[in-house]
Backbone as ProteinMPNN parsed JSONL, in Angstrom:
{"seq_chain_A": "MAATWSPTDHSEYVTVTTTAATRNSQLGSAYQSARSNLPVPLGVSFVTYTVTNVGSGEGTGPGCRLGLTNGVASLTSYAGSDNNGIGYLSSGNVQKGAAVALTLTSFTTNDVIGVYVDYNSRVARFNKNGGALSAAVDIGSLGDEFYYCSSL", "coords_chain_A": {"N_chain_A": [[126.619, 105.437, 109.625], [128.987, 107.195, 107.626], [132.519, 107.796, 108.049], [133.668, 111.216, 107.799], [136.007, 113.973, 107.218], [137.047, 115.482, 110.258], [135.462, 118.295, 111.506], [137.089, 119.437, 113.504], [139.049, 118.369, 114.603], [141.804, 118.593, 113.56], [145.07, 120.128, 112.557], [145.753, 123.68, 112.91], [146.802, 124.539, 110.384], [145.642, 123.043, 108.449], [142.945, 122.893, 106.243], [139.564, 121.701, 106.26], [137.024, 119.952, 104.446], [133.99, 118.072, 104.236], [135.015, 116.081, 102.425], [137.616, 116.542, 101.771], [141.047, 117.126, 102.917], [143.2, 119.776, 103.197], [146.391, 121.471, 102.921], [146.866, 124.745, 104.229], [148.787, 126.473, 104.488], [152.49, 127.122, 104.655], [153.442, 127.339, 107.146], [154.14, 126.631, 110.512], [155.185, 123.219, 111.698], [156.799, 120.561, 109.487], [155.062, 118.91, 108.761], [151.455, 118.577, 108.844], [148.435, 117.497, 110.135], [145.199, 115.868, 109.583], [142.256, 114.6, 111.328], [139.71, 111.935, 110.788], [136.207, 111.983, 111.546], [134.88, 110.211, 113.078], [135.782, 107.091, 114.631], [137.593, 104.436, 113.472], [135.626, 101.692, 112.615], [134.411, 98.483, 114.523], [135.247, 95.437, 113.173], [135.82, 94.866, 109.823], [137.096, 97.27, 107.672], [137.319, 99.446, 105.083], [138.887, 102.207, 103.351], [139.293, 104.935, 100.86], [141.573, 107.182, 99.66], [141.912, 109.874, 97.459], [144.504, 111.304, 96.04], [145.033, 114.438, 95.404], [146.901, 116.48, 95.224], [150.198, 115.696, 95.998], [152.283, 117.191, 97.031], [155.547, 118.42, 98.103], [158.758, 117.79, 98.604], [158.77, 118.048, 101.788], [159.329, 117.866, 105.329], [160.439, 114.608, 106.333], [160.536, 113.37, 103.84], [159.252, 113.278, 100.548], [156.073, 114.915, 99.915], [152.593, 113.599, 101.076], [151.333, 111.865, 103.694], [149.146, 108.777, 104.28], [147.191, 107.445, 106.402], [146.502, 105.94, 109.481], [145.728, 107.237, 113.089], [145.826, 107.552, 116.728], [143.654, 109.068, 118.865], [145.565, 110.654, 120.51], [147.648, 111.198, 119.057], [149.977, 113.594, 117.734], [148.849, 116.474, 116.02], [150.586, 118.051, 114.748], [152.261, 116.838, 113.512], [153.646, 113.801, 111.751], [151.684, 110.969, 110.621], [152.608, 108.131, 111.873], [154.78, 109.052, 112.972], [155.295, 108.234, 115.718], [154.32, 105.596, 118.11], [151.63, 106.042, 118.169], [150.536, 106.161, 115.797], [150.348, 105.01, 112.322], [151.569, 105.478, 108.996], [151.407, 105.823, 105.31], [153.779, 106.884, 103.382], [153.962, 109.141, 100.31], [156.466, 108.182, 99.181], [156.562, 105.512, 99.359], [157.294, 104.272, 101.615], [156.105, 102.819, 104.688], [155.367, 103.969, 107.726], [155.752, 103.472, 111.277], [156.025, 104.51, 114.468], [158.05, 106.017, 113.889], [159.879, 104.587, 112.456], [160.732, 102.599, 109.543], [158.282, 100.25, 108.535], [157.392, 98.844, 106.251], [157.885, 98.554, 102.981], [156.414, 100.007, 100.033], [155.209, 100.346, 96.817], [155.774, 103.778, 95.499], [153.635, 106.783, 95.533], [151.668, 109.162, 93.787], [150.064, 112.531, 92.687], [146.808, 112.393, 91.702], [146.762, 109.406, 92.129], [145.041, 106.661, 93.839], [144.71, 105.828, 97.156], [144.075, 103.057, 99.089], [143.083, 101.959, 102.314], [143.078, 99.516, 104.41], [141.483, 98.127, 107.385], [141.522, 95.922, 109.938], [139.839, 95.633, 112.636], [139.549, 93.693, 114.571], [141.652, 92.079, 114.392], [143.563, 93.796, 114.682], [145.26, 94.96, 112.481], [146.526, 96.59, 109.699], [146.465, 97.397, 106.117], [147.468, 98.136, 102.989], [146.832, 99.674, 99.779], [147.459, 100.499, 96.432], [145.828, 102.495, 93.763], [143.728, 100.269, 93.362], [145.202, 98.071, 93.483], [146.86, 94.901, 94.548], [146.402, 94.03, 98.109], [148.739, 95.181, 100.703], [151.251, 93.519, 102.638], [150.412, 92.621, 106.072], [150.352, 95.081, 108.773], [151.012, 95.571, 112.353], [148.741, 97.287, 114.175], [148.375, 97.359, 116.825], [149.345, 99.031, 118.903], [147.967, 101.462, 118.622], [145.804, 101.363, 120.41], [142.417, 101.319, 121.418], [140.689, 102.903, 120.206], [141.063, 104.5, 117.124], [141.615, 106.635, 114.155], [141.167, 107.372, 110.634], [143.619, 109.265, 108.83], [145.267, 112.08, 107.525], [148.388, 113.206, 106.616], [149.813, 116.177, 105.838]], "CA_chain_A": [[127.063, 106.674, 109.116], [130.305, 107.139, 106.852], [133.481, 108.906, 108.215], [134.308, 112.248, 106.925], [137.082, 114.662, 107.617], [136.465, 116.213, 111.266], [135.368, 119.654, 111.399], [137.726, 120.367, 114.562], [140.132, 117.294, 114.701], [142.962, 118.942, 112.469], [145.812, 121.289, 112.558], [145.275, 125.026, 112.335], [147.348, 124.806, 108.851], [144.653, 122.161, 107.531], [141.719, 123.092, 105.903], [138.947, 120.5, 105.938], [135.818, 120.036, 104.149], [133.714, 116.762, 104.529], [135.386, 115.186, 101.619], [138.887, 116.804, 101.411], [141.758, 117.839, 103.658], [144.187, 120.545, 102.319], [147.225, 122.139, 103.705], [146.469, 125.913, 103.631], [149.928, 127.325, 104.898], [153.495, 126.391, 105.073], [153.814, 127.865, 108.617], [154.14, 125.365, 111.371], [156.006, 122.045, 111.165], [156.921, 120.134, 108.049], [153.837, 117.997, 108.533], [150.259, 119.003, 109.635], [147.553, 116.379, 110.19], [143.854, 116.054, 110.062], [141.856, 112.93, 111.376], [138.408, 111.541, 110.584], [135.187, 112.503, 112.304], [134.413, 109.091, 113.535], [137.069, 106.257, 114.646], [137.537, 103.192, 112.626], [134.446, 100.683, 113.255], [134.661, 97.449, 114.706], [135.409, 94.628, 112.303], [136.805, 95.217, 108.709], [136.789, 98.424, 106.964], [138.29, 99.898, 104.004], [138.708, 103.569, 102.876], [140.122, 105.211, 99.813], [141.951, 108.52, 99.722], [142.293, 110.251, 96.098], [145.615, 112.137, 95.893], [144.771, 115.624, 94.554], [148.297, 117.091, 95.243], [151.1, 114.965, 96.606], [153.156, 118.001, 97.637], [156.846, 118.432, 97.606], [159.983, 117.717, 99.595], [158.464, 118.561, 103.295], [159.525, 116.887, 106.282], [161.382, 113.722, 106.252], [160.497, 112.974, 102.726], [158.352, 114.279, 99.757], [154.622, 114.42, 99.82], [151.959, 113.452, 102.062], [151.36, 110.468, 104.454], [147.845, 108.587, 104.714], [147.029, 106.097, 107.438], [145.676, 105.884, 110.93], [146.465, 107.553, 114.23], [144.867, 107.449, 117.555], [143.299, 110.59, 119.587], [146.523, 111.422, 121.328], [148.941, 111.573, 118.262], [150.027, 114.909, 117.412], [148.124, 117.03, 114.764], [151.669, 118.833, 114.293], [153.598, 115.761, 113.043], [153.019, 113.066, 110.526], [150.801, 109.582, 111.103], [153.783, 107.147, 111.928], [155.903, 109.597, 113.616], [155.567, 107.689, 116.827], [153.554, 104.594, 118.04], [150.458, 106.519, 118.053], [150.051, 106.122, 114.295], [150.886, 104.498, 111.106], [151.553, 106.448, 107.822], [151.849, 105.356, 104.022], [154.478, 108.026, 102.616], [154.266, 109.04, 98.915], [157.982, 107.774, 98.611], [156.456, 104.267, 99.375], [157.64, 103.805, 102.768], [154.958, 102.869, 105.527], [155.968, 104.259, 108.982], [155.286, 103.282, 112.616], [157.208, 104.608, 115.354], [159.324, 106.715, 113.124], [160.728, 103.718, 111.617], [159.998, 101.878, 108.176], [157.663, 99.106, 108.848], [156.998, 97.957, 105.251], [158.223, 99.389, 101.666], [155.569, 99.723, 98.804], [155.459, 101.314, 95.594], [155.453, 105.26, 95.676], [152.456, 107.176, 94.737], [151.661, 110.711, 93.371], [148.988, 113.206, 92.397], [145.95, 111.476, 91.152], [146.718, 107.893, 92.784], [143.979, 106.231, 94.819], [145.429, 104.854, 97.949], [143.191, 102.377, 99.901], [143.429, 101.558, 103.721], [142.087, 98.456, 104.922], [141.73, 97.756, 108.459], [140.903, 94.658, 110.368], [140.003, 96.027, 113.811], [139.795, 92.655, 115.513], [143.159, 91.506, 114.21], [144.51, 95.059, 114.813], [146.224, 94.995, 111.375], [146.362, 97.57, 108.824], [147.145, 97.01, 104.93], [147.527, 99.342, 101.999], [146.887, 99.319, 98.308], [147.359, 101.727, 95.309], [144.952, 102.367, 92.635], [142.944, 99.158, 93.614], [145.843, 96.802, 93.503], [146.788, 94.069, 95.786], [146.807, 94.643, 99.525], [149.934, 94.915, 101.163], [151.159, 92.568, 103.772], [149.785, 93.354, 107.258], [151.093, 95.868, 109.735], [150.631, 95.383, 113.34], [148.352, 98.551, 114.833], [147.851, 97.178, 118.279], [149.976, 100.278, 119.771], [147.252, 102.412, 118.66], [144.856, 101.277, 121.319], [141.09, 100.681, 121.292], [139.989, 103.792, 119.171], [141.792, 105.015, 116.302], [140.97, 107.406, 113.143], [141.735, 107.657, 109.614], [144.438, 110.255, 108.898], [146.044, 112.627, 106.404], [149.535, 114.213, 107.128], [150.297, 117.045, 104.755]], "C_chain_A": [[128.825, 106.462, 108.779], [131.019, 108.373, 107.669], [133.607, 110.017, 107.371], [135.405, 112.84, 107.612], [136.436, 115.49, 108.958], [136.635, 117.906, 111.015], [136.509, 120.579, 112.375], [138.83, 119.627, 114.822], [141.328, 117.528, 113.729], [143.747, 120.163, 113.048], [145.315, 122.484, 112.081], [145.73, 125.256, 110.796], [146.66, 123.715, 108.019], [143.273, 122.69, 107.331], [140.624, 121.862, 105.656], [137.349, 120.838, 105.234], [135.329, 118.339, 104.472], [134.34, 115.693, 103.755], [136.915, 115.482, 101.313], [139.714, 117.551, 102.822], [142.884, 118.698, 102.915], [145.056, 121.424, 103.297], [147.074, 123.727, 103.096], [147.617, 126.966, 103.989], [151.08, 126.485, 104.908], [154.264, 126.85, 106.263], [153.674, 126.493, 109.317], [155.274, 124.364, 111.03], [155.64, 121.732, 109.895], [155.433, 119.799, 107.869], [152.562, 118.636, 109.376], [149.264, 117.928, 109.254], [146.023, 116.738, 110.551], [143.248, 114.516, 110.175], [140.131, 113.102, 111.036], [137.163, 111.966, 111.543], [134.84, 111.367, 113.44], [135.732, 108.019, 113.752], [136.675, 105.016, 114.059], [136.492, 102.415, 113.401], [135.032, 99.538, 113.563], [134.477, 96.511, 113.483], [136.108, 94.944, 111.249], [136.381, 96.502, 108.093], [137.863, 98.867, 106.037], [137.87, 101.211, 103.492], [139.565, 103.875, 101.72], [140.43, 106.692, 100.009], [142.349, 108.836, 98.049], [143.38, 111.508, 96.273], [145.351, 113.43, 95.19], [145.915, 116.456, 94.134], [149.195, 116.367, 96.171], [151.94, 115.682, 97.502], [154.425, 117.842, 97.448], [157.568, 118.514, 98.987], [159.899, 118.165, 101.177], [159.109, 117.526, 104.02], [160.641, 116.115, 106.064], [161.365, 113.029, 104.782], [159.394, 113.518, 101.874], [156.952, 113.939, 99.975], [153.971, 114.319, 100.87], [152.103, 111.966, 102.473], [149.516, 110.219, 104.736], [147.713, 107.408, 105.459], [145.918, 106.335, 108.421], [146.557, 106.636, 112.116], [145.177, 107.589, 115.37], [144.454, 108.853, 117.988], [144.305, 111.283, 120.106], [147.471, 112.004, 120.475], [148.829, 113.123, 117.887], [149.602, 115.281, 116.154], [149.425, 117.718, 113.939], [152.825, 117.993, 113.729], [153.052, 114.828, 112.075], [152.457, 111.686, 111.094], [152.343, 108.78, 110.833], [154.95, 107.678, 112.625], [156.345, 109.022, 114.944], [154.643, 106.326, 116.902], [151.982, 104.829, 118.042], [149.572, 106.41, 116.45], [150.865, 105.442, 113.333], [150.639, 104.993, 109.975], [152.204, 105.806, 106.6], [152.394, 106.818, 103.366], [154.321, 107.834, 101.102], [155.374, 108.335, 98.529], [157.85, 106.382, 98.668], [156.818, 103.437, 100.983], [156.473, 103.922, 103.891], [155.6, 102.489, 106.949], [155.194, 104.17, 110.254], [156.225, 103.696, 113.572], [158.479, 104.985, 114.992], [160.206, 105.752, 112.455], [160.051, 103.01, 110.499], [159.55, 100.513, 108.525], [157.373, 98.206, 107.547], [157.502, 99.138, 104.271], [157.34, 99.102, 100.703], [155.954, 100.476, 98.057], [155.037, 102.9, 95.82], [154.126, 105.663, 95.129], [152.549, 108.534, 94.485], [150.455, 111.357, 93.348], [148.134, 112.233, 91.434], [145.701, 109.983, 91.225], [145.444, 107.948, 93.71], [144.704, 105.395, 95.879], [144.074, 104.275, 99.167], [143.934, 102.099, 101.553], [142.654, 100.67, 104.249], [142.482, 98.135, 106.251], [140.911, 96.52, 108.982], [141.025, 94.948, 111.79], [140.338, 94.95, 114.709], [141.038, 92.081, 115.451], [143.958, 92.475, 114.441], [145.845, 94.934, 113.627], [145.596, 95.975, 110.497], [147.036, 97.001, 107.442], [146.54, 98.131, 103.866], [147.426, 98.929, 100.634], [147.023, 100.68, 97.397], [146.513, 101.325, 94.136], [144.299, 100.866, 92.446], [143.905, 97.906, 93.472], [145.885, 95.809, 94.554], [146.917, 94.428, 97.125], [148.016, 94.274, 99.912], [150.074, 93.845, 102.191], [150.597, 93.401, 104.929], [150.825, 93.994, 108.226], [150.301, 96.066, 111.059], [149.948, 97.131, 113.696], [147.824, 98.409, 116.145], [148.228, 98.459, 119.451], [148.983, 101.236, 119.568], [146.037, 102.562, 119.651], [143.446, 100.747, 120.782], [140.35, 101.858, 120.365], [141.003, 104.651, 118.553], [141.211, 105.621, 115.203], [141.737, 107.345, 112.036], [142.376, 109.216, 109.743], [145.099, 110.876, 107.821], [146.934, 113.576, 107.008], [149.832, 114.86, 105.945], [151.478, 117.999, 104.994]], "O_chain_A": [[129.651, 105.821, 109.429], [130.527, 109.472, 107.927], [133.657, 109.797, 106.161], [135.805, 112.261, 108.622], [135.394, 116.119, 108.777], [137.569, 118.542, 110.527], [136.802, 121.768, 112.253], [139.743, 120.267, 115.342], [141.772, 116.55, 113.128], [143.268, 121.005, 113.807], [144.593, 122.55, 111.086], [145.122, 126.04, 110.068], [147.115, 123.49, 106.898], [142.538, 122.892, 108.297], [140.927, 121.052, 104.78], [136.679, 121.832, 105.513], [136.136, 117.499, 104.87], [134.316, 114.534, 104.171], [137.487, 114.661, 100.595], [139.159, 118.334, 103.593], [143.447, 118.145, 101.97], [144.581, 121.994, 104.279], [147.129, 123.997, 101.896], [147.428, 128.17, 103.813], [150.943, 125.28, 105.117], [155.488, 126.771, 106.372], [153.203, 125.475, 108.809], [156.159, 124.627, 110.216], [154.708, 122.19, 109.234], [154.713, 120.304, 107.007], [152.741, 119.141, 110.484], [149.269, 117.487, 108.105], [145.628, 117.529, 111.407], [143.545, 113.546, 109.477], [139.491, 114.153, 111.044], [137.631, 112.4, 112.595], [134.558, 111.698, 114.591], [136.689, 108.174, 112.994], [135.524, 104.588, 114.145], [136.443, 102.445, 114.631], [136.128, 99.318, 113.048], [133.537, 96.789, 112.74], [137.218, 95.39, 111.542], [135.17, 96.72, 108.051], [139.068, 98.681, 106.205], [136.691, 101.419, 103.205], [140.546, 103.157, 101.529], [139.562, 107.407, 100.507], [143.063, 108.027, 97.457], [142.98, 112.612, 96.642], [145.575, 113.263, 93.991], [146.007, 117.025, 93.046], [148.834, 116.481, 97.342], [152.358, 115.174, 98.543], [154.678, 117.051, 96.54], [157.218, 119.033, 100.047], [160.904, 118.599, 101.741], [159.426, 116.452, 103.508], [161.703, 116.608, 105.685], [162.19, 112.139, 104.574], [158.569, 114.232, 102.443], [156.63, 112.773, 100.206], [154.488, 114.855, 101.851], [152.733, 111.09, 101.881], [148.754, 111.066, 105.202], [148.193, 106.361, 105.024], [144.786, 106.781, 108.234], [147.788, 106.655, 112.126], [143.976, 107.636, 115.105], [144.98, 109.796, 117.398], [144.148, 112.496, 120.244], [148.095, 113.02, 120.781], [147.767, 113.735, 117.773], [149.884, 114.576, 115.185], [149.369, 117.917, 112.726], [153.989, 118.345, 113.538], [151.958, 115.095, 111.577], [152.927, 111.364, 112.185], [153.017, 108.856, 109.806], [155.949, 107.002, 112.873], [157.492, 109.194, 115.354], [154.204, 105.915, 115.828], [151.191, 103.893, 117.929], [148.382, 106.552, 116.168], [152.069, 105.31, 113.551], [149.441, 105.056, 109.699], [153.324, 105.303, 106.684], [151.64, 107.693, 102.939], [154.47, 106.732, 100.574], [155.286, 107.797, 97.426], [158.773, 105.746, 98.16], [156.594, 102.265, 101.286], [155.912, 105.009, 104.029], [156.103, 101.433, 107.332], [154.094, 104.716, 110.347], [157.341, 103.183, 113.482], [159.578, 104.62, 115.409], [161.242, 106.142, 111.918], [158.832, 102.847, 110.542], [160.39, 99.657, 108.799], [157.143, 97.004, 107.679], [157.548, 100.329, 104.579], [157.329, 97.921, 100.357], [156.865, 101.274, 98.281], [153.944, 103.147, 96.329], [153.543, 104.937, 94.324], [153.515, 109.136, 94.953], [149.592, 110.797, 94.024], [148.626, 111.474, 90.598], [144.798, 109.378, 90.647], [144.94, 108.959, 94.2], [145.263, 104.351, 95.546], [143.364, 104.995, 99.87], [145.143, 102.072, 101.784], [141.512, 100.99, 104.58], [143.665, 97.861, 106.455], [139.821, 96.187, 108.515], [142.084, 94.648, 112.342], [141.236, 95.087, 115.54], [141.511, 91.575, 116.469], [145.158, 92.2, 114.447], [147.047, 94.843, 113.876], [144.386, 96.202, 110.491], [148.009, 96.252, 107.522], [145.488, 98.768, 103.926], [147.918, 97.849, 100.306], [146.656, 101.783, 97.802], [146.449, 100.206, 93.628], [144.399, 100.341, 91.337], [143.405, 96.788, 93.352], [145.02, 95.824, 95.43], [147.731, 95.337, 97.285], [148.466, 93.177, 99.58], [149.059, 93.283, 102.602], [150.349, 94.603, 104.837], [151.941, 93.517, 108.432], [149.184, 96.584, 111.058], [150.669, 98.101, 113.465], [146.964, 99.164, 116.598], [147.625, 98.741, 120.486], [149.032, 102.089, 120.455], [145.378, 103.597, 119.746], [143.345, 99.91, 119.886], [139.314, 101.499, 119.806], [141.715, 105.412, 119.208], [140.06, 105.208, 115.062], [142.954, 107.263, 112.201], [141.92, 110.122, 110.44], [145.594, 110.061, 107.042], [146.579, 114.518, 107.717], [150.122, 114.163, 104.972], [151.88, 118.724, 104.084]]}, "name": "protein", "num_of_chains": 1, "seq": "MAATWSPTDHSEYVTVTTTAATRNSQLGSAYQSARSNLPVPLGVSFVTYTVTNVGSGEGTGPGCRLGLTNGVASLTSYAGSDNNGIGYLSSGNVQKGAAVALTLTSFTTNDVIGVYVDYNSRVARFNKNGGALSAAVDIGSLGDEFYYCSSL"}
């Protein structure tokens, strides 16, 4: 079974369908998040996000963040705001624990962002528009069960 956006595991300011997560209000904190309905599977997995609207100047940087969080990460903050998640920000920074773990190229509307997860090695890698995968970022702090996440 393929992961989709969870119909219940998202901020009240995010509307989800099985294929899309959209910020529906500027109320609440600067970032609001949604998680997948299923945890990342054992082994190696790869998902892609098509950015339909990168957003603007909210939170600590412009646009959205795409990545992973565990089930205790706040849905009213961004993936990577603490050690419960990791997020690739549209400006190019990959954050974990609110610190820059890696700097990649920025992304914008209509780009396709890939998230590669090696569950057994506890690492994540990112790419943009089918390009080369980034260096590995340790995701061991996320625990044994974590989810794909979009922070808008």
